[in-house]
N, C-alpha and C positions, 0 to 999 in steps of 0.2 A: 503494500499501499503506499508504503514511503516513497518507494521508487517510483511509482505511478504518479504521485504528487509532485515529485521534484521533475519529472518530465513533463507534466501538464504546465507547470510555472515556466518550464523553458520554452515550452511551446507558445505560451502567452506572451513572454518576453520577446520572443523571435517575431511574432506577429505584430507586438507595438512597434519594434524597431524597422518595420516597414509600412509604416502608417502612411497614408496617402499624403502627397505634398498638396498645399493648398496655393495652386498656381494661380486660381481666380484671385483669392485675397492678397497675393504677393503681387500680381500684376497690376491691382489697382493700389497698392500701397507705393509702388515704385512709378506708376504713370507710364509704363510700357511693359511690352511682352518679354517674359523671359523664357528660358528652354527648361526641360526637366529631363534628367537623365537618372534613370533608377529612383534613388532617394534624394537626389540633389536638386536643387532649383538654382539657377544661375542667370544672372542678367548684366549686360554692359553699357557703359555710359562713355562713347567716344568723345574725346576733348574736340570737338569741331569748331569750338569758339577760339582755338589756339592756332597760331601760325609759328610753327617751330621748324628750323633749320639745323642741319649739321653739315658744316662746310658749304657747299653749293647745293646740297641735296635737300628738299623741302619734304618735311616728313608727313605723311598722311597719319590722320587719327588711327586707322586700322593698323600701322606698322607698329607704333610704340606709344600711342597717346590715349590709350583706353583703360579706363577704371573698370573693375568688376566686383560683382558682390555674388558669393555663393551661400547657399542656407542648406545644410544636411539635416534631414528631418530623422529623429531618433526617439522613439517613444512619443510622448507628449510635447516633447520641446524640439529645438533644433541648435546647432552649432553654426555660428556666421563667421566666414573669413572673407577677405577681400584685398584688393589692392587699389587704393585711389591715386590717380595721377594729378599733380597740383603744381603750380608755380611756386617757386620759391616765396615769394612775398604771401601765398595762401597758406603756407605750414603753419605758423602759429596758430591761427583761427581755427583750423583744422583740428590740431591735438586739442586746444581748450575746449571744443566743443565734444569731442570724444570722451574727453575726463569728466565733463559735466553730465553726460548721458550715461556713464558707468560702463562705457566700452573699452577694450583693451587696445593698446598699440604694442605691436609685435615688432615692427622694423621701419626704419626711415632711411632712405638712401637713394643713390642715383641709379639708372638703369643705362644713361648714355653718358658720352663725354664730349663736352664742346658744343653742345646745342644752345641755341640762342632763340628766345630767353631761356635762362636755366629753369628747369622743372626737377621734380622729386616724386618719389612714390612712397606712400605711407600703406603699410599692411595692417589691418585691424581685425579685432575678434571680438565675439560676444556669444551667449547662451542665453535660451529662453525662448519663448513665443517667437514664431517666426516672423508673423505679421507685425509685431510690437518691434522687434530688432529691424525690420524694415523702415518703419517709421523713423525709428532713431537714426540709423545710417543716412537715411534721405536728409535728415536735418543737417547731418555733416557736410553732406554734398552740397547743402544749400548755401553754406559760407563760402564757395568756391564758384567760378564762373562756369561751372559744368552744366550743360544743357540738359533739362529733367524732363521734358516733352517726349512724345514719340517721336524716335529718330527718323531724319531723312535716309533713304536709301542711298548707298555708295553708288556713283555712276562713273563710267569712264568713256570718253569719246570713241574709243575702239577697245575690243576685248584684247587684253595682252596674251602674249603667245608663252603659256607655261610649259610647253612641251618638253624643253630641254631640263628644267627642275623638275618635274614631276617624272621623267626618266631617269635622273640620278637618283632621287629619292624613292623610286620604285612604288609610288602611290600618288594618288590624287589628292590635292588639297582643298580647302575651302575657299572659294574664290569671291572677293567682294570689291568691285571698283577696281582700282590697280594692285590690290594686295591679295596675296594668296597664304593662308595659314594652315599650320600642321600642329597635330598634337601627339605626343608619344608617350603613352603612359609607362611606368617602371613596372618590372616583374614582382618587385618585392611587396609584400604588404606593408604600407605606410600608415603609420599611426601618430596621432596628436593628441595629448592628454589621455591617452590610454584607449582611444577610439580609432577604429580603422576609418582613414580617409580617402575616399574614391579620386580617381583623377580629375573630376570636374572641379574638386576643391582647390584647384592649383598645384595637384601633385603630377602633372605630365609635364614634360619638356615641350615647351610652345616654340614653334620656330615660323617667323614671317618673311616674306619678302616682298618689296615694292618695287614695280616697274617704272622706270622713267627713260623715255625713249628706247635705246639698245642696252641701258644697264639697269642692274637692279641694286637696292639696298637691302640687307638682312641684318635682323635683329631677333632678339628672343631671350629665353630663359630655359638654361639646361638645370634640371634637377638632378643632383649627384650625390653619390657617397664620397667621404674624404679621398679614398684612394682613386678615384675617377678623376678628381679635379685637375690635378697637372697634365694628364695626359690629354684631357678634353682642350686645356689651354695649348699644348703643344700642337694637336691637329689644327686647331682655328688658326694658331700665329703662322704655322707652316703655310696654310693656305691664304693667307694674306687678310684674315679676319681677326680684328682687335679685340681682345677680350677687355671690358669697359668696368665690370664691376663682379666681386664674388662674395656672396654675404648669406645670412639667413633671412627666413621668412617668416617662421614660427619660433615658439619658446620650448615646447615640450615635445618636439618630433621624435619618433624611434622609428627606425634608425635615425641618426643624426644626418640631416640633409643641408647641402650646400647649394644655392643658386648663383649660376653664373651667366651674366649677361656680355653681349657682344655686338660689335657693329662692323660691316663691311660692304662695300660699294665694288661692283665689277659687272662682269659679264654673266648672266644668268647662270649657265651651265657651270662654270668654275666656282662661284660663290656656292653652289648646292653641292659640289664635290667637297667644298671644305666642311660644309655641315655634315655630309654623310661620313666624312673621316671621323667628325668629334661624335656622332651618334655612336658610331662603330665601337668607340671605348666605353660605352656605357650599359648597363643591363636594362635596356629598354625594349619595348615591343615594337620593332620596326616593321 
């Protein structure tokens, strides 16, 4: 009887852990539609209000200027994580509002180098009721210039030719305007605060390319174990791609993870070869 009771309790807990995500309530709270993958709701906020350049390359919002929020439903509550893209001048007000609302700051850092005007990225966390968390983080976004209404669709005067990139990486990416994006989850079980975190919670290596004429810029975020960091650094630098940042995004991750950011501009196939070489140094699902 005791064994049956324990089994019944385990089934109840398992059932609660897969409670349905309230995407309707969250869409309303954020003022735009998010996506649901398994037990995770994710919504993005491109900084279409910003005009950022790195050297002579004008950075599209989808390349490196997009904030995101992810909420992982677990039982009756949710865990929130995300990344807020902001001007340097917006950072003090953002941190103050996070503290005021009882949300956590897990990292503040750069992703790019030499961009004008200067921008930073802030990673945040929270736990509780999903819609309440959405309302709180929306208040944080409101102290920045982030457009909060329904986003306009990215358009391009002509569809970029991504065949060289897709051939090298061996898979098709998600296309939007002049940008193509990839996500490569890791093979390990990744944990934060003792809970398993799926790929949409920022646990997948994200790779972006933006087409401008006959050249592309590439940037993104490798999710790495410690012994992979310098292997990836070498692979990128060998292919003319600059490593711009190595840091954490979380506080209680297991295994310990390092996030590596990069920037490169060049011929599409050659940039993709550098990314592929770096990906081959990781335990990722390619």
